C-alpha positions, 0 to 999 in steps of 0.5 A: 500500500505504501508503494502505491501511495508513493507512486501516486505522489510521484505522478501527482508531483510530475503532473503538477510541475508540468501543468499550465499555471497562472502568472501575473506580471509584477513589474511596471513593464515587461518584455515578452520574447520569441525565446528564452533569453534577451538575445531573442526578439521582443514580441510584446511589451506588457505592463503590471498585472498582465495575466499569462498562462505558464506552459513551460520553464527553461532556466530562468525563463517561462514559456507563456500564452497570452489571452489570444493564445500567442506564445512568448517567453518572459523572465521569471523575476518579472512575474508572480503567481501570488495573486490573481489577475485579469485582462479585458478581452473585448475592445471596450468594457465598462468599469463601474463603481459597484457590482452591477449595471445600475452602478455608475461608471468609474472615473476610469469609465472604460478599459480597452482590450489587453488592459490588465488588472489585479483581482481584489474579490468577486461578487457573483458575476462581477469582479472588483479590480484595481489597475496599475495606477491604483484605480478600482472598479467592478467589471462583469466577469465574462468580459475578462480573461482571468488567470 
């Protein structure tokens, strides 16, 4: 029996270490690249709270996917898995003062596709978010790509 538990533990550990996991950019700016190193071309410059899905690790670099499914590489010190983040997945989404359409829009008013947020909490189908500048608001959950 103990051998079976050991084998299952090893399988579980291997599965968890290779499974995709959520990451958030935790630096003011970060370059995404074509390969695992600064010698590779920059594919995109992203900003704080951009969500990414970790697919693989090679040294100090993570192979990641963005909300469009495009693959990039990012230096591991630029991201964290310690909180949840989201990105607008529509061209324009409303940001409200509370969790519902009856609440007025915030000073931010709208977010554009790829605008990124840290998630503070969820209430039903609404998500309380903060952007990189500290502005808070509520967004309808289906309008976000959450990692």
